[in-house]
TITOR-166313 format. One record per residue (C-alpha): residue number from 1; residue in three letters; chain; x, y, z. Coordinates in Angstrom, 1 decimal. Layout:
<nodes>
     n   res   chain       px       py       pz
   NUM   ALA       A        X        Y        Z
...
</nodes>
This chain:
<nodes>
     n   res   chain       px       py       pz
     1   UNK       A     15.1    -30.5    -20.5
     2   UNK       A     16.0    -29.9    -24.1
     3   UNK       A     18.8    -27.6    -25.3
     4   UNK       A     16.4    -25.3    -27.0
     5   UNK       A     14.6    -24.6    -23.7
     6   UNK       A     18.0    -24.0    -22.0
     7   UNK       A     18.8    -21.4    -24.5
     8   UNK       A     15.4    -19.7    -24.0
     9   UNK       A     16.0    -19.9    -20.3
    10   UNK       A     19.3    -18.1    -20.6
    11   UNK       A     17.7    -15.3    -22.6
    12   UNK       A     14.7    -15.1    -20.3
    13   UNK       A     17.0    -14.9    -17.2
    14   UNK       A     19.0    -12.1    -18.7
    15   UNK       A     16.4    -10.3    -20.8
    16   UNK       A     15.5     -7.6    -18.3
    17   UNK       A     19.1     -6.4    -18.1
    18   UNK       A     19.9     -6.5    -21.8
    19   UNK       A     20.3     -3.2    -23.8
    20   UNK       A     17.9     -2.5    -26.6
    21   UNK       A     20.5     -3.8    -29.1
    22   UNK       A     21.1     -7.0    -27.2
    23   UNK       A     17.4     -7.6    -26.8
    24   UNK       A     17.0     -7.2    -30.6
    25   UNK       A     19.8     -9.7    -31.1
    26   UNK       A     18.3    -12.2    -28.6
    27   UNK       A     14.9    -11.9    -30.2
    28   UNK       A     16.4    -12.7    -33.6
    29   UNK       A     18.4    -15.6    -32.4
    30   UNK       A     15.4    -17.3    -30.7
    31   UNK       A     13.1    -16.7    -33.6
    32   UNK       A     15.6    -17.9    -36.2
    33   UNK       A     17.6    -20.8    -34.6
    34   UNK       A     17.7    -22.7    -37.8
    35   UNK       A     19.3    -19.8    -39.7
    36   UNK       A     21.8    -19.2    -36.8
    37   UNK       A     22.7    -22.9    -36.8
    38   UNK       A     23.3    -23.0    -40.6
    39   UNK       A     24.6    -19.6    -41.5
    40   UNK       A     27.8    -17.7    -40.7
    41   UNK       A     28.0    -14.9    -38.2
    42   UNK       A     28.4    -12.4    -41.1
    43   UNK       A     25.3    -13.7    -42.9
    44   UNK       A     23.2    -13.6    -39.7
    45   UNK       A     24.4    -10.0    -39.1
    46   UNK       A     23.4     -9.0    -42.7
    47   UNK       A     20.0    -10.7    -42.4
    48   UNK       A     19.2     -9.3    -38.9
    49   UNK       A     20.7     -5.9    -39.1
    50   UNK       A     22.6     -6.7    -35.9
    51   UNK       A     26.3     -6.1    -36.0
    52   UNK       A     28.7     -9.1    -35.5
    53   UNK       A     30.1     -7.4    -32.4
    54   UNK       A     26.7     -7.2    -30.8
    55   UNK       A     25.9    -10.9    -31.6
    56   UNK       A     29.3    -11.9    -30.1
    57   UNK       A     28.6     -9.7    -27.0
    58   UNK       A     25.1    -11.3    -26.6
    59   UNK       A     26.8    -14.8    -26.6
    60   UNK       A     29.1    -13.7    -23.8
    61   UNK       A     26.3    -12.1    -21.8
    62   UNK       A     24.3    -15.4    -22.1
    63   UNK       A     27.3    -17.3    -20.6
    64   UNK       A     29.0    -18.6    -23.8
    65   UNK       A     32.7    -18.0    -24.3
    66   UNK       A     32.2    -17.4    -28.0
    67   UNK       A     29.4    -16.9    -30.5
    68   UNK       A     30.4    -20.2    -32.0
    69   UNK       A     29.3    -21.9    -28.8
    70   UNK       A     25.9    -20.3    -29.0
    71   UNK       A     25.7    -21.4    -32.6
    72   UNK       A     26.6    -25.0    -31.7
    73   UNK       A     23.7    -25.0    -29.2
    74   UNK       A     21.4    -23.9    -31.9
    75   UNK       A     22.7    -26.7    -34.1
    76   UNK       A     21.9    -29.3    -31.4
    77   UNK       A     18.5    -27.8    -30.9
    78   UNK       A     17.6    -27.9    -34.6
    79   UNK       A     18.9    -31.4    -34.9
    80   UNK       A     16.7    -32.6    -32.0
    81   UNK       A     13.6    -30.9    -33.6
    82   UNK       A     14.3    -32.3    -37.0
    83   UNK       A     14.4    -35.9    -36.0
    84   UNK       A     11.7    -38.0    -37.4
    85   UNK       A      9.3    -40.0    -35.1
    86   UNK       A     11.0    -43.3    -36.2
    87   UNK       A     14.4    -41.8    -35.2
    88   UNK       A     13.1    -40.8    -31.8
    89   UNK       A     11.7    -44.4    -31.4
    90   UNK       A     15.1    -45.8    -32.1
    91   UNK       A     16.7    -43.4    -29.5
    92   UNK       A     14.0    -44.5    -27.0
    93   UNK       A     14.8    -48.2    -27.7
    94   UNK       A     18.6    -47.6    -27.5
    95   UNK       A     18.1    -45.9    -24.1
    96   UNK       A     15.8    -48.6    -22.7
    97   UNK       A     18.5    -50.3    -20.7
    98   UNK       A     19.5    -47.1    -18.8
    99   UNK       A     19.7    -47.3    -15.0
   100   UNK       A     16.9    -44.7    -14.6
   101   UNK       A     13.5    -46.2    -15.7
   102   UNK       A     11.6    -44.6    -18.5
   103   UNK       A      8.7    -43.6    -16.3
   104   UNK       A     11.1    -41.8    -13.9
   105   UNK       A     12.7    -39.9    -16.8
   106   UNK       A      9.2    -39.1    -18.3
   107   UNK       A      7.9    -37.8    -15.0
   108   UNK       A     11.1    -35.7    -14.5
   109   UNK       A     10.8    -34.2    -17.9
   110   UNK       A      7.1    -33.3    -17.3
   111   UNK       A      7.9    -31.7    -13.9
   112   UNK       A     10.8    -29.8    -15.5
   113   UNK       A      8.6    -28.6    -18.4
   114   UNK       A      6.0    -27.3    -16.0
   115   UNK       A      8.6    -25.6    -13.8
   116   UNK       A     10.2    -23.9    -16.8
   117   UNK       A      6.7    -22.8    -17.9
   118   UNK       A      6.0    -21.2    -14.5
   119   UNK       A      9.4    -19.5    -14.4
   120   UNK       A      9.4    -18.1    -17.9
   121   UNK       A      5.7    -17.5    -18.7
   122   UNK       A      4.9    -13.8    -19.6
   123   UNK       A      2.1    -13.3    -17.0
   124   UNK       A      1.0    -10.0    -18.7
   125   UNK       A      0.7    -11.7    -22.0
   126   UNK       A     -1.3    -14.5    -20.4
   127   UNK       A     -3.8    -12.0    -18.9
   128   UNK       A     -4.2    -10.1    -22.1
   129   UNK       A     -4.8    -13.5    -23.9
   130   UNK       A     -7.5    -14.4    -21.3
   131   UNK       A     -9.1    -10.9    -21.7
   132   UNK       A     -9.2    -11.4    -25.5
   133   UNK       A    -10.9    -14.8    -25.1
   134   UNK       A    -13.4    -13.2    -22.7
   135   UNK       A    -14.2    -10.4    -25.1
   136   UNK       A    -14.3    -12.5    -28.3
   137   UNK       A    -17.6    -12.8    -30.1
   138   UNK       A    -16.6    -16.4    -30.9
   139   UNK       A    -13.5    -18.6    -30.2
   140   UNK       A    -12.4    -21.2    -32.8
   141   UNK       A    -10.1    -24.0    -31.6
   142   UNK       A     -7.9    -26.0    -33.9
   143   UNK       A     -5.3    -28.7    -33.4
   144   UNK       A     -4.0    -31.4    -35.7
   145   UNK       A     -2.2    -34.7    -35.2
   146   UNK       A     -1.2    -35.1    -31.5
   147   UNK       A     -2.8    -31.7    -30.6
   148   UNK       A     -6.3    -32.8    -31.7
   149   UNK       A     -7.4    -34.3    -28.4
   150   UNK       A     -5.8    -31.4    -26.4
   151   UNK       A     -8.1    -28.8    -28.1
   152   UNK       A    -11.1    -31.1    -27.8
   153   UNK       A    -10.5    -31.2    -24.1
   154   UNK       A    -10.4    -27.4    -23.9
   155   UNK       A    -13.6    -27.3    -25.9
   156   UNK       A    -15.2    -29.7    -23.4
   157   UNK       A    -14.2    -27.5    -20.5
   158   UNK       A    -15.3    -24.2    -22.0
   159   UNK       A    -18.7    -25.6    -23.3
   160   UNK       A    -19.7    -25.9    -19.6
   161   UNK       A    -19.9    -22.1    -19.4
   162   UNK       A    -20.0    -20.8    -23.0
   163   UNK       A    -21.8    -21.5    -26.2
   164   UNK       A    -19.4    -19.5    -28.4
   165   UNK       A    -16.4    -21.8    -28.5
   166   UNK       A    -16.2    -24.2    -31.4
   167   UNK       A    -13.9    -26.9    -32.8
   168   UNK       A    -12.7    -26.5    -36.4
   169   UNK       A    -12.1    -29.3    -38.8
   170   UNK       A    -13.5    -32.1    -36.7
   171   UNK       A    -15.9    -34.9    -37.6
   172   UNK       A    -16.1    -33.9    -41.3
   173   UNK       A    -16.5    -30.2    -40.6
   174   UNK       A    -14.6    -27.9    -42.9
   175   UNK       A    -11.8    -25.8    -41.5
   176   UNK       A    -12.3    -23.4    -44.3
   177   UNK       A    -16.0    -22.9    -43.2
   178   UNK       A    -14.9    -22.0    -39.7
   179   UNK       A    -12.4    -19.5    -40.9
   180   UNK       A    -14.9    -18.0    -43.4
   181   UNK       A    -17.2    -17.3    -40.5
   182   UNK       A    -14.6    -15.4    -38.5
   183   UNK       A    -14.2    -11.7    -38.2
   184   UNK       A    -12.1     -9.1    -36.3
   185   UNK       A    -14.1     -9.7    -33.1
   186   UNK       A    -13.2    -13.4    -33.0
   187   UNK       A    -10.2    -15.4    -31.8
   188   UNK       A     -8.5    -18.4    -33.2
   189   UNK       A     -6.6    -20.6    -30.8
   190   UNK       A     -4.2    -23.2    -32.4
   191   UNK       A     -2.0    -25.8    -30.7
   192   UNK       A      0.7    -27.3    -32.9
   193   UNK       A      4.0    -29.1    -32.0
   194   UNK       A      6.9    -30.5    -33.9
   195   UNK       A      6.3    -31.7    -36.7
   196   UNK       A      4.1    -28.7    -37.3
   197   UNK       A      0.7    -29.3    -39.1
   198   UNK       A      0.6    -27.3    -42.4
   199   UNK       A     -3.1    -26.7    -41.9
   200   UNK       A     -2.5    -25.2    -38.5
   201   UNK       A      0.1    -22.8    -39.9
   202   UNK       A     -2.2    -21.8    -42.8
   203   UNK       A     -5.2    -21.4    -40.5
   204   UNK       A     -3.3    -18.9    -38.3
   205   UNK       A     -2.1    -16.9    -41.3
   206   UNK       A     -5.7    -16.8    -42.7
   207   UNK       A     -7.1    -15.7    -39.4
   208   UNK       A     -4.6    -12.9    -39.1
   209   UNK       A     -5.4    -11.7    -42.6
   210   UNK       A     -9.1    -11.6    -41.7
   211   UNK       A     -8.2     -9.4    -38.7
   212   UNK       A     -9.0    -11.9    -36.0
   213   UNK       A     -6.8    -12.2    -33.0
   214   UNK       A     -4.7    -15.4    -32.9
   215   UNK       A     -3.3    -17.5    -30.1
   216   UNK       A     -0.6    -20.0    -31.0
   217   UNK       A      0.7    -22.6    -28.4
   218   UNK       A      3.8    -24.3    -29.7
   219   UNK       A      7.1    -25.8    -28.6
   220   UNK       A      9.6    -23.6    -30.3
   221   UNK       A     10.3    -20.1    -31.7
   222   UNK       A     11.0    -22.0    -35.0
   223   UNK       A      7.3    -22.8    -35.4
   224   UNK       A      6.2    -21.1    -38.6
   225   UNK       A      2.8    -20.1    -37.1
   226   UNK       A      4.4    -17.9    -34.5
   227   UNK       A      4.9    -15.0    -36.8
   228   UNK       A      1.2    -14.8    -37.4
   229   UNK       A      0.2    -15.0    -33.7
   230   UNK       A     -1.2    -12.1    -31.7
   231   UNK       A     -0.4    -14.0    -28.5
   232   UNK       A      2.4    -16.6    -29.0
   233   UNK       A      3.3    -19.1    -26.3
   234   UNK       A      6.4    -21.3    -26.5
   235   UNK       A      5.8    -24.1    -24.1
   236   UNK       A      8.5    -26.6    -23.0
   237   UNK       A      7.6    -30.1    -24.4
   238   UNK       A     10.7    -32.2    -23.8
   239   UNK       A     10.3    -35.9    -23.3
   240   UNK       A     12.4    -39.0    -23.4
   241   UNK       A      9.7    -40.8    -25.4
   242   UNK       A      9.2    -40.5    -29.1
   243   UNK       A      6.6    -37.8    -29.0
   244   UNK       A      6.3    -34.3    -27.4
   245   UNK       A      5.0    -34.0    -23.9
   246   UNK       A      1.8    -32.0    -23.4
   247   UNK       A      2.0    -31.8    -19.6
   248   UNK       A      3.0    -28.1    -19.6
   249   UNK       A      0.7    -27.3    -22.5
   250   UNK       A     -2.3    -28.7    -20.5
   251   UNK       A     -1.2    -26.7    -17.5
   252   UNK       A     -1.2    -23.5    -19.6
   253   UNK       A     -4.6    -24.3    -21.2
   254   UNK       A     -6.3    -25.3    -18.0
   255   UNK       A     -5.0    -22.1    -16.4
   256   UNK       A     -6.5    -20.1    -19.2
   257   UNK       A     -9.9    -21.7    -18.6
   258   UNK       A     -9.6    -21.2    -14.8
   259   UNK       A     -8.8    -17.6    -15.3
   260   UNK       A    -11.7    -17.1    -17.6
   261   UNK       A    -14.1    -18.6    -15.1
   262   UNK       A    -12.6    -16.7    -12.1
   263   UNK       A    -13.1    -13.3    -13.8
   264   UNK       A    -16.5    -14.0    -15.2
   265   UNK       A    -19.9    -13.0    -13.7
   266   UNK       A    -22.8    -14.8    -12.2
   267   UNK       A    -24.0    -15.8    -15.7
   268   UNK       A    -21.1    -18.3    -15.9
   269   UNK       A    -22.1    -19.9    -12.7
   270   UNK       A    -25.7    -20.2    -13.7
   271   UNK       A    -24.8    -21.7    -17.0
   272   UNK       A    -22.6    -24.4    -15.3
   273   UNK       A    -25.5    -25.1    -12.8
   274   UNK       A    -27.9    -25.6    -15.8
   275   UNK       A    -25.5    -28.0    -17.5
   276   UNK       A    -25.2    -30.0    -14.3
   277   UNK       A    -29.0    -30.1    -14.0
   278   UNK       A    -29.3    -31.5    -17.5
   279   UNK       A    -26.5    -34.0    -16.8
   280   UNK       A    -28.4    -35.3    -13.8
   281   UNK       A    -31.6    -35.6    -15.7
   282   UNK       A    -29.9    -37.6    -18.4
   283   UNK       A    -28.1    -39.8    -15.9
   284   UNK       A    -24.8    -39.1    -17.4
   285   UNK       A    -22.7    -39.8    -14.3
   286   UNK       A    -22.7    -42.9    -12.2
   287   UNK       A    -24.5    -42.6     -8.9
   288   UNK       A    -24.2    -45.3     -6.1
</nodes>
């Protein structure tokens, strides 16, 4: 599990017991880890409006002896996220002779990510997100780079029971055209992981300006699209390999789809039966 997730876990584990001032301080630290890592306590205090004493008290409540220890954890977290893919490959190769095989470490990371998601997920936010998807006139999905196939998979699942979900920016389609067709009754769902796709960030910002509701699934509070999200989700994505793990992200997205179907009416079931009938007529699936 990466250091960023451990910091988020510390905050999540203590959040309910924090005072209003300490909650504001914790929210700022998690949303601005890069600034906390790079700037002095006095500068962070001036930027956040939170007193140095409150920031130091937050550090102690979270289990650090000093604010500087919290800041050092932020430095490590930022350093991990800022590594290029080639640097991560080098780290992977350097660790290849470790006693624990890569597949064991990868599996352990995925299990840890999913466990952390289950333990820290805001269930109320998840339900509100599913309700927004159910009420939307249309849902537009967008993912770039490694997230492309993930949103395509979600589109495949939802097209079984809905005709209002579309993929943006795929197979020559214009992302701008999809955004231009959106309105306040629509939802944009974006998945983006480090390194963040510029088009994904700009798409969320544009959708927010249109008045559409936005869902952002990412791996860190440092994701620049988070501030434009109606429903933000920070999903653990740690992995010993050179790329982010999507195991917990898939768990979240599949859960959203399952919740949508579970709370829908008979029309959904009939739609799925009709799709299955057409699949059978077309001979899409192998039959012995």
